[in-house]
PyMOL Python script that loads the backbone (N, CA, C, O; Angstrom):
from pymol import cmd

cmd.read_pdbstr("""\
ATOM      1  N   UNK A   1       4.839 -73.437  -6.197  1.00  0.00           N
ATOM      2  CA  UNK A   1       4.444 -73.017  -4.863  1.00  0.00           C
ATOM      3  C   UNK A   1       5.577 -73.303  -3.876  1.00  0.00           C
ATOM      4  O   UNK A   1       6.213 -74.356  -3.918  1.00  0.00           O
ATOM      5  N   UNK A   2       5.806 -72.342  -2.994  1.00  0.00           N
ATOM      6  CA  UNK A   2       6.874 -72.511  -2.019  1.00  0.00           C
ATOM      7  C   UNK A   2       6.462 -73.478  -0.924  1.00  0.00           C
ATOM      8  O   UNK A   2       5.284 -73.594  -0.585  1.00  0.00           O
ATOM      9  N   UNK A   3       7.446 -74.163  -0.382  1.00  0.00           N
ATOM     10  CA  UNK A   3       7.192 -75.064   0.737  1.00  0.00           C
ATOM     11  C   UNK A   3       6.772 -74.256   1.956  1.00  0.00           C
ATOM     12  O   UNK A   3       7.109 -73.079   2.086  1.00  0.00           O
ATOM     13  N   UNK A   4       6.033 -74.906   2.845  1.00  0.00           N
ATOM     14  CA  UNK A   4       5.596 -74.263   4.082  1.00  0.00           C
ATOM     15  C   UNK A   4       6.153 -75.046   5.255  1.00  0.00           C
ATOM     16  O   UNK A   4       6.363 -76.257   5.177  1.00  0.00           O
ATOM     17  N   UNK A   5       6.385 -74.333   6.334  1.00  0.00           N
ATOM     18  CA  UNK A   5       6.870 -74.963   7.556  1.00  0.00           C
ATOM     19  C   UNK A   5       5.928 -74.582   8.692  1.00  0.00           C
ATOM     20  O   UNK A   5       5.151 -73.633   8.583  1.00  0.00           O
ATOM     21  N   UNK A   6       6.010 -75.333   9.773  1.00  0.00           N
ATOM     22  CA  UNK A   6       5.219 -75.033  10.969  1.00  0.00           C
ATOM     23  C   UNK A   6       6.133 -74.452  12.033  1.00  0.00           C
ATOM     24  O   UNK A   6       7.208 -74.981  12.317  1.00  0.00           O
ATOM     25  N   UNK A   7       5.677 -73.348  12.616  1.00  0.00           N
ATOM     26  CA  UNK A   7       6.382 -72.714  13.725  1.00  0.00           C
ATOM     27  C   UNK A   7       5.358 -72.427  14.810  1.00  0.00           C
ATOM     28  O   UNK A   7       4.163 -72.648  14.616  1.00  0.00           O
ATOM     29  N   UNK A   8       5.822 -71.936  15.949  1.00  0.00           N
ATOM     30  CA  UNK A   8       4.919 -71.494  17.011  1.00  0.00           C
ATOM     31  C   UNK A   8       5.086 -70.001  17.189  1.00  0.00           C
ATOM     32  O   UNK A   8       6.207 -69.504  17.299  1.00  0.00           O
ATOM     33  N   UNK A   9       3.971 -69.282  17.217  1.00  0.00           N
ATOM     34  CA  UNK A   9       3.996 -67.846  17.450  1.00  0.00           C
ATOM     35  C   UNK A   9       3.147 -67.574  18.679  1.00  0.00           C
ATOM     36  O   UNK A   9       1.944 -67.834  18.688  1.00  0.00           O
ATOM     37  N   UNK A  10       3.787 -67.049  19.717  1.00  0.00           N
ATOM     38  CA  UNK A  10       3.104 -66.783  20.988  1.00  0.00           C
ATOM     39  C   UNK A  10       2.310 -68.002  21.462  1.00  0.00           C
ATOM     40  O   UNK A  10       1.180 -67.885  21.935  1.00  0.00           O
ATOM     41  N   UNK A  11       2.935 -69.177  21.322  1.00  0.00           N
ATOM     42  CA  UNK A  11       2.355 -70.413  21.834  1.00  0.00           C
ATOM     43  C   UNK A  11       1.353 -71.098  20.925  1.00  0.00           C
ATOM     44  O   UNK A  11       0.822 -72.149  21.282  1.00  0.00           O
ATOM     45  N   UNK A  12       1.079 -70.521  19.741  1.00  0.00           N
ATOM     46  CA  UNK A  12       0.112 -71.124  18.821  1.00  0.00           C
ATOM     47  C   UNK A  12       0.808 -71.594  17.548  1.00  0.00           C
ATOM     48  O   UNK A  12       1.677 -70.910  17.007  1.00  0.00           O
ATOM     49  N   UNK A  13       0.405 -72.786  17.077  1.00  0.00           N
ATOM     50  CA  UNK A  13       0.949 -73.310  15.825  1.00  0.00           C
ATOM     51  C   UNK A  13       0.560 -72.391  14.677  1.00  0.00           C
ATOM     52  O   UNK A  13      -0.560 -71.883  14.620  1.00  0.00           O
ATOM     53  N   UNK A  14       1.508 -72.184  13.758  1.00  0.00           N
ATOM     54  CA  UNK A  14       1.249 -71.333  12.609  1.00  0.00           C
ATOM     55  C   UNK A  14       2.133 -71.805  11.468  1.00  0.00           C
ATOM     56  O   UNK A  14       3.259 -72.248  11.694  1.00  0.00           O
ATOM     57  N   UNK A  15       1.638 -71.716  10.266  1.00  0.00           N
ATOM     58  CA  UNK A  15       2.433 -72.045   9.088  1.00  0.00           C
ATOM     59  C   UNK A  15       3.020 -70.782   8.493  1.00  0.00           C
ATOM     60  O   UNK A  15       2.450 -69.698   8.622  1.00  0.00           O
ATOM     61  N   UNK A  16       4.171 -70.927   7.835  1.00  0.00           N
ATOM     62  CA  UNK A  16       4.757 -69.808   7.105  1.00  0.00           C
ATOM     63  C   UNK A  16       5.600 -70.368   5.961  1.00  0.00           C
ATOM     64  O   UNK A  16       5.869 -71.567   5.901  1.00  0.00           O
ATOM     65  N   UNK A  17       6.014 -69.476   5.054  1.00  0.00           N
ATOM     66  CA  UNK A  17       6.868 -69.887   3.943  1.00  0.00           C
ATOM     67  C   UNK A  17       8.171 -70.463   4.476  1.00  0.00           C
ATOM     68  O   UNK A  17       8.680 -70.013   5.502  1.00  0.00           O
ATOM     69  N   UNK A  18       8.698 -71.438   3.792  1.00  0.00           N
ATOM     70  CA  UNK A  18       9.934 -72.089   4.236  1.00  0.00           C
ATOM     71  C   UNK A  18      11.122 -71.140   4.237  1.00  0.00           C
ATOM     72  O   UNK A  18      12.078 -71.363   4.980  1.00  0.00           O
ATOM     73  N   UNK A  19      11.089 -70.083   3.421  1.00  0.00           N
ATOM     74  CA  UNK A  19      12.224 -69.150   3.372  1.00  0.00           C
ATOM     75  C   UNK A  19      11.922 -67.834   4.076  1.00  0.00           C
ATOM     76  O   UNK A  19      12.632 -66.849   3.873  1.00  0.00           O
ATOM     77  N   UNK A  20      10.878 -67.803   4.902  1.00  0.00           N
ATOM     78  CA  UNK A  20      10.457 -66.564   5.565  1.00  0.00           C
ATOM     79  C   UNK A  20      11.430 -66.160   6.666  1.00  0.00           C
ATOM     80  O   UNK A  20      12.008 -67.001   7.356  1.00  0.00           O
ATOM     81  N   UNK A  21      11.592 -64.843   6.808  1.00  0.00           N
ATOM     82  CA  UNK A  21      12.393 -64.305   7.902  1.00  0.00           C
ATOM     83  C   UNK A  21      11.454 -63.848   9.014  1.00  0.00           C
ATOM     84  O   UNK A  21      10.235 -63.817   8.841  1.00  0.00           O
ATOM     85  N   UNK A  22      12.032 -63.498  10.144  1.00  0.00           N
ATOM     86  CA  UNK A  22      11.235 -62.933  11.240  1.00  0.00           C
ATOM     87  C   UNK A  22      10.532 -61.668  10.747  1.00  0.00           C
ATOM     88  O   UNK A  22       9.367 -61.440  11.073  1.00  0.00           O
ATOM     89  N   UNK A  23      11.231 -60.848   9.967  1.00  0.00           N
ATOM     90  CA  UNK A  23      10.632 -59.636   9.411  1.00  0.00           C
ATOM     91  C   UNK A  23       9.442 -59.949   8.524  1.00  0.00           C
ATOM     92  O   UNK A  23       8.431 -59.249   8.583  1.00  0.00           O
ATOM     93  N   UNK A  24       9.541 -60.994   7.697  1.00  0.00           N
ATOM     94  CA  UNK A  24       8.412 -61.404   6.849  1.00  0.00           C
ATOM     95  C   UNK A  24       7.212 -61.781   7.712  1.00  0.00           C
ATOM     96  O   UNK A  24       6.080 -61.403   7.409  1.00  0.00           O
ATOM     97  N   UNK A  25       7.459 -62.515   8.772  1.00  0.00           N
ATOM     98  CA  UNK A  25       6.384 -62.928   9.672  1.00  0.00           C
ATOM     99  C   UNK A  25       5.698 -61.710  10.274  1.00  0.00           C
ATOM    100  O   UNK A  25       4.470 -61.645  10.310  1.00  0.00           O
ATOM    101  N   UNK A  26       6.482 -60.743  10.748  1.00  0.00           N
ATOM    102  CA  UNK A  26       5.896 -59.539  11.344  1.00  0.00           C
ATOM    103  C   UNK A  26       5.056 -58.774  10.319  1.00  0.00           C
ATOM    104  O   UNK A  26       3.974 -58.287  10.646  1.00  0.00           O
ATOM    105  N   UNK A  27       5.545 -58.666   9.090  1.00  0.00           N
ATOM    106  CA  UNK A  27       4.771 -57.982   8.042  1.00  0.00           C
ATOM    107  C   UNK A  27       3.482 -58.743   7.737  1.00  0.00           C
ATOM    108  O   UNK A  27       2.428 -58.134   7.553  1.00  0.00           O
ATOM    109  N   UNK A  28       3.564 -60.072   7.683  1.00  0.00           N
ATOM    110  CA  UNK A  28       2.376 -60.895   7.420  1.00  0.00           C
ATOM    111  C   UNK A  28       1.323 -60.696   8.516  1.00  0.00           C
ATOM    112  O   UNK A  28       0.121 -60.727   8.251  1.00  0.00           O
ATOM    113  N   UNK A  29       1.794 -60.493   9.746  1.00  0.00           N
ATOM    114  CA  UNK A  29       0.891 -60.290  10.877  1.00  0.00           C
ATOM    115  C   UNK A  29       0.511 -58.812  11.054  1.00  0.00           C
ATOM    116  O   UNK A  29      -0.220 -58.470  11.983  1.00  0.00           O
ATOM    117  N   UNK A  30       1.000 -57.943  10.173  1.00  0.00           N
ATOM    118  CA  UNK A  30       0.742 -56.495  10.227  1.00  0.00           C
ATOM    119  C   UNK A  30       1.190 -55.895  11.558  1.00  0.00           C
ATOM    120  O   UNK A  30       0.485 -55.090  12.166  1.00  0.00           O
ATOM    121  N   UNK A  31       2.384 -56.310  11.993  1.00  0.00           N
ATOM    122  CA  UNK A  31       2.952 -55.804  13.238  1.00  0.00           C
ATOM    123  C   UNK A  31       4.099 -54.859  12.902  1.00  0.00           C
ATOM    124  O   UNK A  31       5.027 -55.229  12.182  1.00  0.00           O
ATOM    125  N   UNK A  32       4.030 -53.640  13.427  1.00  0.00           N
ATOM    126  CA  UNK A  32       5.081 -52.651  13.196  1.00  0.00           C
ATOM    127  C   UNK A  32       6.270 -52.969  14.094  1.00  0.00           C
ATOM    128  O   UNK A  32       6.117 -53.200  15.293  1.00  0.00           O
ATOM    129  N   UNK A  33       7.437 -52.977  13.503  1.00  0.00           N
ATOM    130  CA  UNK A  33       8.633 -53.405  14.235  1.00  0.00           C
ATOM    131  C   UNK A  33       9.116 -52.400  15.282  1.00  0.00           C
ATOM    132  O   UNK A  33       9.881 -52.761  16.177  1.00  0.00           O
ATOM    133  N   UNK A  34       8.679 -51.146  15.179  1.00  0.00           N
ATOM    134  CA  UNK A  34       9.160 -50.132  16.116  1.00  0.00           C
ATOM    135  C   UNK A  34       8.708 -50.388  17.547  1.00  0.00           C
ATOM    136  O   UNK A  34       9.384 -49.977  18.490  1.00  0.00           O
ATOM    137  N   UNK A  35       7.589 -51.053  17.718  1.00  0.00           N
ATOM    138  CA  UNK A  35       7.014 -51.190  19.057  1.00  0.00           C
ATOM    139  C   UNK A  35       6.933 -52.638  19.538  1.00  0.00           C
ATOM    140  O   UNK A  35       6.064 -52.979  20.340  1.00  0.00           O
ATOM    141  N   UNK A  36       7.832 -53.483  19.053  1.00  0.00           N
ATOM    142  CA  UNK A  36       7.812 -54.880  19.499  1.00  0.00           C
ATOM    143  C   UNK A  36       9.212 -55.360  19.843  1.00  0.00           C
ATOM    144  O   UNK A  36      10.217 -54.841  19.356  1.00  0.00           O
ATOM    145  N   UNK A  37       9.239 -56.359  20.691  1.00  0.00           N
ATOM    146  CA  UNK A  37      10.454 -57.139  20.938  1.00  0.00           C
ATOM    147  C   UNK A  37      10.132 -58.549  20.462  1.00  0.00           C
ATOM    148  O   UNK A  37       9.016 -59.034  20.650  1.00  0.00           O
ATOM    149  N   UNK A  38      11.104 -59.200  19.851  1.00  0.00           N
ATOM    150  CA  UNK A  38      10.896 -60.553  19.345  1.00  0.00           C
ATOM    151  C   UNK A  38      11.929 -61.482  19.971  1.00  0.00           C
ATOM    152  O   UNK A  38      13.129 -61.204  19.990  1.00  0.00           O
ATOM    153  N   UNK A  39      11.417 -62.589  20.479  1.00  0.00           N
ATOM    154  CA  UNK A  39      12.266 -63.636  21.026  1.00  0.00           C
ATOM    155  C   UNK A  39      12.138 -64.831  20.098  1.00  0.00           C
ATOM    156  O   UNK A  39      11.032 -65.287  19.808  1.00  0.00           O
ATOM    157  N   UNK A  40      13.272 -65.335  19.634  1.00  0.00           N
ATOM    158  CA  UNK A  40      13.299 -66.504  18.755  1.00  0.00           C
ATOM    159  C   UNK A  40      14.048 -67.608  19.474  1.00  0.00           C
ATOM    160  O   UNK A  40      15.253 -67.506  19.703  1.00  0.00           O
ATOM    161  N   UNK A  41      13.331 -68.662  19.828  1.00  0.00           N
ATOM    162  CA  UNK A  41      13.941 -69.786  20.552  1.00  0.00           C
ATOM    163  C   UNK A  41      14.718 -69.313  21.780  1.00  0.00           C
ATOM    164  O   UNK A  41      15.867 -69.699  21.993  1.00  0.00           O
ATOM    165  N   UNK A  42      14.071 -68.475  22.575  1.00  0.00           N
ATOM    166  CA  UNK A  42      14.595 -67.932  23.833  1.00  0.00           C
ATOM    167  C   UNK A  42      15.703 -66.899  23.662  1.00  0.00           C
ATOM    168  O   UNK A  42      16.312 -66.490  24.651  1.00  0.00           O
ATOM    169  N   UNK A  43      15.981 -66.466  22.435  1.00  0.00           N
ATOM    170  CA  UNK A  43      16.992 -65.434  22.178  1.00  0.00           C
ATOM    171  C   UNK A  43      16.281 -64.153  21.734  1.00  0.00           C
ATOM    172  O   UNK A  43      15.528 -64.153  20.760  1.00  0.00           O
ATOM    173  N   UNK A  44      16.533 -63.066  22.462  1.00  0.00           N
ATOM    174  CA  UNK A  44      15.927 -61.788  22.081  1.00  0.00           C
ATOM    175  C   UNK A  44      16.705 -61.229  20.898  1.00  0.00           C
ATOM    176  O   UNK A  44      17.929 -61.111  20.943  1.00  0.00           O
ATOM    177  N   UNK A  45      15.980 -60.887  19.839  1.00  0.00           N
ATOM    178  CA  UNK A  45      16.618 -60.401  18.615  1.00  0.00           C
ATOM    179  C   UNK A  45      16.699 -58.883  18.593  1.00  0.00           C
ATOM    180  O   UNK A  45      15.805 -58.195  19.084  1.00  0.00           O
ATOM    181  N   UNK A  46      17.770 -58.373  18.025  1.00  0.00           N
ATOM    182  CA  UNK A  46      17.897 -56.959  17.725  1.00  0.00           C
ATOM    183  C   UNK A  46      17.051 -56.700  16.474  1.00  0.00           C
ATOM    184  O   UNK A  46      16.957 -57.561  15.599  1.00  0.00           O
ATOM    185  N   UNK A  47      16.442 -55.527  16.390  1.00  0.00           N
ATOM    186  CA  UNK A  47      15.581 -55.232  15.230  1.00  0.00           C
ATOM    187  C   UNK A  47      16.306 -55.409  13.890  1.00  0.00           C
ATOM    188  O   UNK A  47      15.694 -55.817  12.902  1.00  0.00           O
ATOM    189  N   UNK A  48      17.590 -55.107  13.858  1.00  0.00           N
ATOM    190  CA  UNK A  48      18.319 -55.226  12.589  1.00  0.00           C
ATOM    191  C   UNK A  48      18.445 -56.687  12.140  1.00  0.00           C
ATOM    192  O   UNK A  48      18.788 -56.952  10.988  1.00  0.00           O
ATOM    193  N   UNK A  49      18.171 -57.629  13.040  1.00  0.00           N
ATOM    194  CA  UNK A  49      18.232 -59.051  12.681  1.00  0.00           C
ATOM    195  C   UNK A  49      16.923 -59.571  12.080  1.00  0.00           C
ATOM    196  O   UNK A  49      16.909 -60.651  11.490  1.00  0.00           O
ATOM    197  N   UNK A  50      15.821 -58.821  12.221  1.00  0.00           N
ATOM    198  CA  UNK A  50      14.504 -59.320  11.809  1.00  0.00           C
ATOM    199  C   UNK A  50      14.488 -59.802  10.356  1.00  0.00           C
ATOM    200  O   UNK A  50      13.895 -60.838  10.057  1.00  0.00           O
ATOM    201  N   UNK A  51      15.132 -59.062   9.455  1.00  0.00           N
ATOM    202  CA  UNK A  51      15.112 -59.442   8.042  1.00  0.00           C
ATOM    203  C   UNK A  51      16.254 -60.377   7.660  1.00  0.00           C
ATOM    204  O   UNK A  51      16.400 -60.741   6.493  1.00  0.00           O
ATOM    205  N   UNK A  52      17.064 -60.765   8.646  1.00  0.00           N
ATOM    206  CA  UNK A  52      18.185 -61.669   8.370  1.00  0.00           C
ATOM    207  C   UNK A  52      17.964 -63.065   8.927  1.00  0.00           C
ATOM    208  O   UNK A  52      18.532 -64.030   8.416  1.00  0.00           O
ATOM    209  N   UNK A  53      17.154 -63.187   9.957  1.00  0.00           N
ATOM    210  CA  UNK A  53      16.945 -64.481  10.614  1.00  0.00           C
ATOM    211  C   UNK A  53      15.848 -65.260   9.902  1.00  0.00           C
ATOM    212  O   UNK A  53      14.678 -64.879   9.941  1.00  0.00           O
ATOM    213  N   UNK A  54      16.231 -66.341   9.258  1.00  0.00           N
ATOM    214  CA  UNK A  54      15.281 -67.193   8.533  1.00  0.00           C
ATOM    215  C   UNK A  54      14.670 -68.190   9.510  1.00  0.00           C
ATOM    216  O   UNK A  54      15.374 -68.832  10.290  1.00  0.00           O
ATOM    217  N   UNK A  55      13.360 -68.305   9.450  1.00  0.00           N
ATOM    218  CA  UNK A  55      12.644 -69.222  10.338  1.00  0.00           C
ATOM    219  C   UNK A  55      12.833 -70.660   9.885  1.00  0.00           C
ATOM    220  O   UNK A  55      12.890 -70.951   8.690  1.00  0.00           O
ATOM    221  N   UNK A  56      12.929 -71.557  10.866  1.00  0.00           N
ATOM    222  CA  UNK A  56      13.112 -72.983  10.587  1.00  0.00           C
ATOM    223  C   UNK A  56      11.959 -73.765  11.219  1.00  0.00           C
ATOM    224  O   UNK A  56      11.337 -73.286  12.168  1.00  0.00           O
ATOM    225  N   UNK A  57      11.671 -74.952  10.707  1.00  0.00           N
ATOM    226  CA  UNK A  57      10.579 -75.748  11.274  1.00  0.00           C
ATOM    227  C   UNK A  57      10.750 -75.914  12.787  1.00  0.00           C
ATOM    228  O   UNK A  57      11.840 -76.213  13.273  1.00  0.00           O
ATOM    229  N   UNK A  58       9.666 -75.717  13.509  1.00  0.00           N
ATOM    230  CA  UNK A  58       9.678 -75.895  14.947  1.00  0.00           C
ATOM    231  C   UNK A  58      10.138 -74.685  15.738  1.00  0.00           C
ATOM    232  O   UNK A  58      10.118 -74.710  16.969  1.00  0.00           O
ATOM    233  N   UNK A  59      10.558 -73.610  15.044  1.00  0.00           N
ATOM    234  CA  UNK A  59      10.983 -72.412  15.765  1.00  0.00           C
ATOM    235  C   UNK A  59       9.852 -71.907  16.647  1.00  0.00           C
ATOM    236  O   UNK A  59       8.672 -72.050  16.325  1.00  0.00           O
ATOM    237  N   UNK A  60      10.246 -71.312  17.771  1.00  0.00           N
ATOM    238  CA  UNK A  60       9.296 -70.725  18.717  1.00  0.00           C
ATOM    239  C   UNK A  60       9.536 -69.220  18.740  1.00  0.00           C
ATOM    240  O   UNK A  60      10.602 -68.753  19.143  1.00  0.00           O
ATOM    241  N   UNK A  61       8.538 -68.479  18.306  1.00  0.00           N
ATOM    242  CA  UNK A  61       8.626 -67.023  18.240  1.00  0.00           C
ATOM    243  C   UNK A  61       7.675 -66.419  19.259  1.00  0.00           C
ATOM    244  O   UNK A  61       6.495 -66.764  19.300  1.00  0.00           O
ATOM    245  N   UNK A  62       8.194 -65.516  20.079  1.00  0.00           N
ATOM    246  CA  UNK A  62       7.349 -64.762  21.004  1.00  0.00           C
ATOM    247  C   UNK A  62       7.451 -63.302  20.601  1.00  0.00           C
ATOM    248  O   UNK A  62       8.549 -62.758  20.482  1.00  0.00           O
ATOM    249  N   UNK A  63       6.307 -62.671  20.393  1.00  0.00           N
ATOM    250  CA  UNK A  63       6.262 -61.274  19.987  1.00  0.00           C
ATOM    251  C   UNK A  63       5.620 -60.491  21.114  1.00  0.00           C
ATOM    252  O   UNK A  63       4.480 -60.753  21.497  1.00  0.00           O
ATOM    253  N   UNK A  64       6.361 -59.527  21.642  1.00  0.00           N
ATOM    254  CA  UNK A  64       5.879 -58.711  22.751  1.00  0.00           C
ATOM    255  C   UNK A  64       5.685 -57.288  22.260  1.00  0.00           C
ATOM    256  O   UNK A  64       6.611 -56.691  21.711  1.00  0.00           O
ATOM    257  N   UNK A  65       4.494 -56.738  22.451  1.00  0.00           N
ATOM    258  CA  UNK A  65       4.194 -55.381  22.027  1.00  0.00           C
ATOM    259  C   UNK A  65       4.355 -54.427  23.196  1.00  0.00           C
ATOM    260  O   UNK A  65       3.995 -54.736  24.332  1.00  0.00           O
ATOM    261  N   UNK A  66       4.913 -53.246  22.886  1.00  0.00           N
ATOM    262  CA  UNK A  66       5.033 -52.199  23.885  1.00  0.00           C
ATOM    263  C   UNK A  66       3.865 -51.254  23.726  1.00  0.00           C
ATOM    264  O   UNK A  66       3.552 -50.820  22.618  1.00  0.00           O
ATOM    265  N   UNK A  67       3.223 -50.938  24.829  1.00  0.00           N
ATOM    266  CA  UNK A  67       2.073 -50.047  24.797  1.00  0.00           C
ATOM    267  C   UNK A  67       2.404 -48.816  25.634  1.00  0.00           C
ATOM    268  O   UNK A  67       2.750 -48.915  26.811  1.00  0.00           O
ATOM    269  N   UNK A  68       2.289 -47.662  24.998  1.00  0.00           N
ATOM    270  CA  UNK A  68       2.540 -46.416  25.714  1.00  0.00           C
ATOM    271  C   UNK A  68       1.328 -46.028  26.535  1.00  0.00           C
ATOM    272  O   UNK A  68       0.224 -46.529  26.320  1.00  0.00           O
ATOM    273  N   UNK A  69       1.544 -45.149  27.459  1.00  0.00           N
ATOM    274  CA  UNK A  69       0.433 -44.694  28.271  1.00  0.00           C
ATOM    275  C   UNK A  69       0.949 -43.969  29.483  1.00  0.00           C
ATOM    276  O   UNK A  69       2.125 -43.617  29.568  1.00  0.00           O
ATOM    277  N   UNK A  70       0.080 -43.757  30.394  1.00  0.00           N
ATOM    278  CA  UNK A  70       0.454 -43.051  31.612  1.00  0.00           C
ATOM    279  C   UNK A  70      -0.281 -41.739  31.706  1.00  0.00           C
ATOM    280  O   UNK A  70      -1.129 -41.418  30.873  1.00  0.00           O
ATOM    281  N   UNK A  71       0.055 -40.990  32.727  1.00  0.00           N
ATOM    282  CA  UNK A  71      -0.641 -39.721  32.893  1.00  0.00           C
ATOM    283  C   UNK A  71       0.329 -38.557  32.894  1.00  0.00           C
ATOM    284  O   UNK A  71      -0.087 -37.406  33.024  1.00  0.00           O
TER     285      UNK A  71
END
""", "prot")
cmd.dss("prot")
cmd.show_as("cartoon", "prot")
cmd.util.cbc("prot")
cmd.orient("prot")
């Protein structure tokens, strides 16, 4: 069994695999990457970084969803 770490996602404690990337987290949460911005420890990530940035214990992830609309 893989080790687990604790991170914060949108201000809430959450566990994830020790080798998980930001992209893995988004897939686990069923969040489509096309319509979100992700901030990792106050740094806004480019989408191409999602599968390269490995999460570390204590990381703070903020996920912002874009919602279309208007008239």
